[in-house]
N, C-alpha and C positions, 0 to 999 in steps of 0.2 A: 387444491391443486398442487402439482409438483414443480419444484424448483430444481431438480435435479438435471446434470447434463444428461443429452438424447442417448439412447443407446447407440455402438455402432450397429450398421445396418448389416444384413447379412447378403452375400454377395451377388447375390441375383435382384438386387438394387442398385447397384452401380451404374452409373451413366456418363457418357462422353461428356468432356468439358466444351463448352457452347463455343461454335466460331464458325470459320467458312463465310463463303460470300453472300448465301440466301440470309445467314444471320443478320451479316451486317448490314444489308439492305432494310430488312425488317425493322433492326435496331435504329437505323437513321429514319426511317417512316416513322416509327412511335415515338420519336424525340422532336425531330421536325414540324411533327402536326401537334405536340402537345398533350398528346395521348397517353390515358392509362390502361394496362394489359393485366388482366390476373395471373396472367404468366412470371410478371415481375411482384407485385405487391403479394400472390399468395406463396412466391418462393417453388413454381412447381418445376420437380426433378424433369419435366421435358421440354423444359424452354428450349436447350440446343438442337434436338432434333424438329421442334414445329417449327420456331423460328429459320431453322434452316431451309425449311419448305417454303417460307415465306407464308406462313399461316401463323394468327394471333388471336388470342380471345382480348376481346376490346372490352374494357368496363368504362361504363359511364358513371355519370353525376362524381365524379371526384373518387378520391384515394380512400376516405374516411368514412368509416363505417358506424350507424347509430346502433350498433348491437356490439357486442363483445363476445362471441364464443369461445367455448374453450379450446378449438382445435385449429383459428384461423389466424394467419398471420397478419392480415389487413389491418391497418391502424385504426382505432377506433375513437370516437369523440365527436366533436361536434361539427357537423360538415360545412362547406360553404355553400355558396347560392347555387341553382342551376345555370351552366354554360347553356345559354342557348345557340349557339355557333357549334356545339360540340356533334351533335347529328351530322352534320354536311362536313364538318371533320374527318371523321370515323369513314363516311361513305366514302370520301376522297382516299383515303386510306387505302381502303377494299380497292376501289377502281385504280390505283398507283401500283397496287401490288397484283393485279389480276386475278382476284379470289375467286373460285368457285363454289365456294361455301364458306360463311364468316359466322361465327359465335361472339353475340354481343352479352355481355351479362353488365351487372351494376353492382355496388353495393348497398346494402339494406339503408332506403331512406325514410325512415320511420318519421322523419320530421316533415315530410311531404303529405298535403291529403290523398294524393293519389298512389305515394309510395313510389313515384318516378313512372308510372306507366305510359303518360302521354310522350316523355323525352323517350322511351323503348320505340314508342306507334312512329315518332317523327324521325327515328334513325332507321327503324327498317323502311321505313318510304325514301328516305333519301337515298340508301343503299342501292333502293330498286330503280332509283330516276340514273344514279349514275353507272351501276351495274345490273341492267335486268336481269341476266342469267344467272347469276349470281344467290345461291339458297342463304336464307338469312334462320339461322338457330338462335334463338333469345333463351338465355339461362338467368330466371325472373327470381327476386324474392318472392314470399307470400303475401307481399302486401298486407300485411295483418290479415289477412283474409277478406278484404273485400273484394267481391266479385266481381265488381262493375271496373274496378283497375284490371282485372285478367280480360274481360271482354273486350277494355279497350286495346291492348295486346294483339288479343285473338284476331279481332276486327282488321289490325294492321296487316301487310303485306309479308308476313313470315311464314317460313317452312315449316319449323318445327321449335314446338314449345316445352320450354326444359325448366323445370322447378326439382332441386336435390332433395331428396329427405334426409340425406346424409349419415341417420343412422335409427336404430331399432328402437320402439316408442318407450322402453323403461330406461333407456340411456340420454333422452332428450334433455331432461333437466339438468342432468350435467355437460351435455356437448353443446347442446342448442338454446343458448339462452335465450327467451324470450319468444321461442317458436313452440309450436305445438303439433304432433304427431297428425291428428285429424284434421287440423286446419291446413296440414301441409297438401292430402291426399285430397280435398277439396277442392283447392287451386288447381290439382290436376284433372280431376275429374269435370270442373268447370271448361276448362279450357277442350278437353276432348268434345265432350257437348255443344261446345259454343262453337265448332264450323265441322262439317262433314270433311273427312279427308287429311285434317291437321295430326302431325304425328306428335303426339307425346311421349317424353323421355325424361328419367329422372338418375340419381345417381345415391351410390350409398360406399361411405367409406368402412373399410374392416380391421379388425386389432386393437376396437376398444373395449373390448369387453363383452361382445355380444354372443351368443349360443347360435348353434346351425340351428335350432330350433326356432330361434327369433326371426333368423333370416328367412326361411322359408315359409311364417307366416308373413313376414313383411312383401314376399314374392307374391302370395296368393292375395295378398289386399291388393297390390298394383295389376295384377292381370283382373281383377273384379272391378278394376274402373276403367280396363282398356288402355292401360298404359303399353305403349308399343315398345320401347328403348330402354335398357338398362344397362350402365356403367356400374363394375363391381373394381374397386382399387383399395391400396393398402393405405390407411393412416400412417403419415410421417409425422412427428412432430417437430414444428418449425424452428423450437427454442426450449430450454429449459423452463419457460414460464407458461408454457401449452400444458396441453393434456399430454401424458405420457401413453406412449403405444404399452398396451397391456399383454400383443401377440402381435409377429410375422407370420401371418402364415406364407406355407411354401406353393410355389408356382403349381404344384400337382391340385392343390386346395381349391386355387382360382379355377382350374380347367371343371373341376366337380360341381362346383357350385354353378358355372355358368352353364352347363349342360344341365344341372337340375331345373335354372332359370328358364333356359330355352322351350325344354320340356311342359312347361306350363302355357305355353303361347306366346310368348314375346316375339316379335317380329325382328328384333335384334339385342344379341347381348353382348358386349366388351367386358371380359373379365381377364385379370391379371393385378402384380402386385403394381407395376407403374400408371396401370391406367387412371386417368382422369375423366370428368366427365365431357372436355371435349377435345381429348385426345384421341385422333384422327376422325374426329366428329363428322367428315366429309363420307366415311366407308359407313356409317352408321345406318345409311339410309338407303340400302338396296334393294331393287324391286322383288328380291328373293327373302323369305328368312333364311337367317343365317346366325351362326354364331361366331363371333371372330375373335379366339383369345390370345390375350397378347402374355400369356403366362410363360410361353415355352418358346 
């Protein structure tokens, strides 16, 4: 693993410094309710924009992951116990911010028998009780392939089931320690089959050494299991201790990849250098098929 200092980003990856009243309100809400967000823990470059619009991706089950993926800035180690009051606090934050669409994710909790599935389900139920009109999107781990855990989440009042493939099969051993490509596909497939009308979604990071042919193969695999929504974004090295960026894709390449994926039948494709799985997530579920590229 590289210990070199990350390269200077190209100009199309520059973002504004966070600030403004919406950012301040979201920051205060997260802090006062003792919550974690992937926006902070994963050092998302879009935190200023998203929090400025009073949106955040809440991270359940603490801030310590049981895995140590080479791309991820989230702390890894031995996590604390499950906080039974967390689902209600997340729901209260959603109601306080008046959200119409919320994304809820978690660290990997391989120490729990169900991988945290019951906690996801309880959080979805709490959100719907306090904010019934809010769409709930869950971004779940692979639950170590436990399809009973997938079924428990699918049976809860969620609107979008998201599980990220992150990269192409050849790079899994280096990028996603402890994960398996076929297992992640099976999780998405089980979710789609588990409930009629439930939208399934996944995301890929680009610039880790994948090829165009490998990406095209992954796109086809996803459509073969009926995946609805795809996000494509540039991998950014969180620190010199993480995997290096092999290549910065120019904006026009994201446009082309998004169009290629959409032509295969995805309901929605979000493609661009700064796109992340939950970036503008509320716009990923329009009634018509569309491709909304954030590259230009």
